[in-house]
N, C-alpha and C positions, 0 to 999 in steps of 0.2 A: 803744534799739530793742526791739521786742517779740520774744518767742520765735517768733512766726509769721514775722517777717522773717528770722530765722535759718533757719527751716525752708525758706523759699523758696530761700535760698542753697544749703543742703545738698542739697535735692531737684534744683535746677537743675544743680549740678555732678555729682550722681550720675546724672542723665539722660544725661550725656556718657559715663559708664562703661557704662550700659545699651546705648547705641548701639554702643560698641566691642565689647561682648560679643556683640551681635547680628551685628556684622560678622564675627566669628569663626565664628558658627553659619552665616552665609550661605556662607562659604567651604567649610564642610563639606558643606552641601547642594549647592552647585554642583559639588563634587568628585564627588558621587554621580551628578549628571547627566552629567559627563564620562565616568564609568564606563558609564552607559547608552549614550552615544554610541558609545563604543569597542566595547561588546559587540554592539550592533546592527550596527555597521559590519562587525565580524568575521563575524557571521552572514550578512550580505548578500554578503560576499566569497566565500561558498561557492557562490553561484549563478552560472550562466553569464552571458555578456555581456548576453543578453536573457532575461528570465524566461520560463519556460513557465507559462502560466496555470494549468495543472492542479496546479502545485506551490504556488500562492498560499496555499491553506488551511493547509498544513503550515508555511509560512513565517510566516503570521500567528500561528499557535499558538506558535511558537518566540519571536517578538518579544513577544507578550503575556506569556509566561513570564519573559523577561528583564526586561521593564518592571515586572511585579508584584513580582519579587524586589528590584529596586532601590528601588522606592517603599515596600515593606515595611521594608527596612533604614532608609530615611529616617525613617519613622514611629517605628520602634523607637528610633533615636538621639534623636529629638526628645522622646520620652516621658521618657527619662532626663534630658535637659536640663531639661525642664519641671518635673519633680519637684524636682530639686536647686535650680533657679533660684528657684522660688516660695518655698522655705524660706529661701534666702539673702536674697531681697528683703524678706521679712517680718522677718528678724533685723536687717537694716539699718534698716528703718523704725522698729522698736521701739527700737533703740539711739539713733537720731536723735531720736525724740520724748522719750525719757527724759532725754537731755542738755538738751533745751530746756524741761523742765518741773520743777516742784517735787516731783513724784511719779514713780515708775517706771511705765512702760507695760507691759501684759501682752503676751506673745508668744502668738499662737494656736497650737493644737496641730498637730503635724506631719501627722497623718492628715487633719485638717480642711483644711489648706492644700493637700495633694496632691489631695484630693477636689474642692476648689473649682477648682483649676487644670485638672482633667480634665473638669469638667462645665460650667464657665462658657462661655457662647456669646457671641461678640463680633459686634456688628452693624456691619459695614463695607459700605458700598454698600447693595445690596438684599438681602444675605444675612446670616444670623445662624447662625454655626457655632462649635463648639468647635475648639480647635487640631487635634485628631485628625481631626475631620470635614472641616476645611478641607484638611488634607494628603491625606486619602483621596480627596476630590473632585478635588483637583489631580492626584493620581496616576492616577485613572480617566480623567480627561479627556485628559491628555497621552498615556497609553498608547493611547487610542482614536485620537488625532490622528496618532500615529506610524504606526499600522496603516493609517489612511485615506490617509496620504501615500504609503505604499508601494503600496497598492491603486490609487490614482490613477495613479501612475507606470507600473504594469504595464499598466493599461488604455490609457494614452496611448502605450505602446510605448517608454518611456524606457529607456535603458541602465541596467544595475546601477550603474555609476559615478555617473550623474546622480542616481539615486534616493538613493544613499548620501550624496552631497553635499547634497541637499535636506534629508534627515533630520538630518544633522550640523549644518547651518546653523540649522535650526529649534531644535534643542536648545541649541546654543552661544549663540545670540542671544536668541531670544524666551523660551525656558523658563528660562534662567538669570536673566533680568531678572525674570520673574514669580515665581520661587521666592525671589528676594531680597526682594521686596515682602511675600510671604507670611511669610517667616521674621522679618523686622523687625517686622511688625505683630503676629505671635504673641508675640515676646519682650516687646514693650511691653504687650501684653494680659496676659501672665502677671505682669509687674511690677504692673499695676493690680489684679489679683486679690489679690496679697499685701497691697498697701496697703489695699484695701477690707476684707480680713479683719482687719487691725490696727485700722482705724477701728471696725469693729463690736465687736471685743473690748474696746475702750476708749471706748465711746460715752458713758460717764459723765464722761469727761475732756475731750471735744471737743464743739464745737457746729456741726460741719459741716466741709466741706473746700473748699479753693481750687484752681482750675484754674491750672496753670503751663505756659505755652507756651515754646518756644525763641525767643529774640530774634535772628532773622536773616531774610534775605530769602526763605528757602524755606518759611517757616511758612504753612500754609493759611489761607484766610479764616475758616473755622469755628473753628480753634484760636486765631487772633489775636483774634477777637471774644470768645472765652471766657476769655482770659487775665485773671487777677485776679478773676474772678467766683466767688462763694461759693455752694455748694449744700449742701443737707441730706443727711446720710448716708442711703443707700438711696432717695433721691428726686432724683437728679440724674445727669447723664451722667458716664461714666468713660472715659478713653482706652482703646483707640484710637478716634478719631473718624472715621478714614478709613485707607486703605492707606498705609503708611509714616508713620503718625502718630508724632511724637516727644514729645508732651505728657506731663505727669505731674500729680500732685496732691499737696497737703499739707493736713493737718488744721488746723483753727482751734482752738487750745487755749483752753479756758475761762479767763477772766481770773484766776480765783482760783488757777490752776495755772501761770500765765505767769511766766517768770523776768524779764520786763521788760528793763531796760537791761543785765542781766548777759551777754546774748548779742547779737551783732551779725550782720548779714547783707548780702550782696551777691548779684547775679545776673551770670553771664557773658553777654556779648552780642557780636554780630558785625555791626557796622553800617558806616556810611560812613567812620568813623574807625578801622576795624579792630576787632580783638578787645580789648574793654575790659570791666572790671567796672562795673556800675551798681547803684544802690541796690536792695535787695531789695523795696522798696515799688513799684518801677517796674512799670507794666503795658505790654503790647505797644503799645497805642494811644498812650500817652504817650511811650514810647521812640521809636516810629516818627515822631512829630511832630518830634522833635529831630534826625532824620536829614536828609541832604541831599535835594534834589528828585530828583536822579538815582537815589538809593537807593530812595526812595519809588516812583518809576516802575518800578524793577526788581522791587520786592516786590509791587506791586499792579497794574501795568500803567498806562500813561499816563492813560487815561480815568478809571479808578477812583481813581488817585492825585490827579488834579485835583479830583474830588469830595471826597476825603478832606481835602485841604488847605483846600478852601472851607468845610468844616464841614457841607456838605449831607447827607453820608452818613457815619455812623460805621462802624467795622469790622463790627459785627453786622448792619448794613444790607445787606451784600453777599451774605448767604446767606438762604435761606428757612428756615422752622421745622424742616425736616428736615435742614438742614446743606448742602443743595445750593446751589452758587454761582449767583446770578442772572446771566443774560446781560445785556449792556448794554441790549438792547432791553427786557428785562423790568424792569430798573432804571428805565428811562425811563417805562415804563407804571405800575409800582407806586408809584414815588416822585413821579411828576409832574414829572420833571426834564427840563431841556434839556441834552442831551449834545453 
């Protein structure tokens, strides 16, 4: 097997570590939201059973102060994580590549990595933001929503207890879910920044990079379609492709530096037969075709799975050029299909 097969194996397994690392950072962020809920509830408990409207401005100022401090602490904690993590990821990528090649790969400079992690904007959905900008926007929006929720409750004549419950429920359910998506996407984005820096520092040793998606039923259409595709460095997409993206990339080592059969590779997968290793050369499309009909239906939905099995539409045909998933009606119109 080629060195590139080994790299797919190593990167796929490392992606599991990245997700676990992200999970730890999610818990930290959610703990800060728990602190926000408690401090807001404590401030609301100082009010009488029914608010006096004249006190609303002072209350809003206090809540804004609490929210700003919590989100400032969240941003500060994330900055420390970002700088340490981008260096760690670059070191891993360099060591992985050096093991798979006849020559050692160069490690980008620490200052270069930290600067790239701080300034690289990730395009997810309709927005393009750096990690800090995304956190700042999240903090501003959530602080405003908490204030508006209290304002609405006062205007409607709700009791202090009801307003407190409404605020607590919003933070515990919606905000914690949203911050998880934000943190996981940021962690994967920082990992991509490190990989891209390593690719650029060693562009004389590689001829591009390959997209590697997670082999399970939760992988998005856009990532499933990109799995196994090769792009030129600085001229192709990098993860994250969307919120909660788990994809990664590996460089394609030039043949003259390839260790060939000296290294072997596999990919972890979680399909209809459970968690099993598969050949490193497997793509998501080829792997999915070997899964049961029931698993394909779970991964794609029944209508799309039927089209996939028939060969009428490949995985890349389920999304438009921007990565947006076509509706079934749009598929019928654009592909001239009978659904």
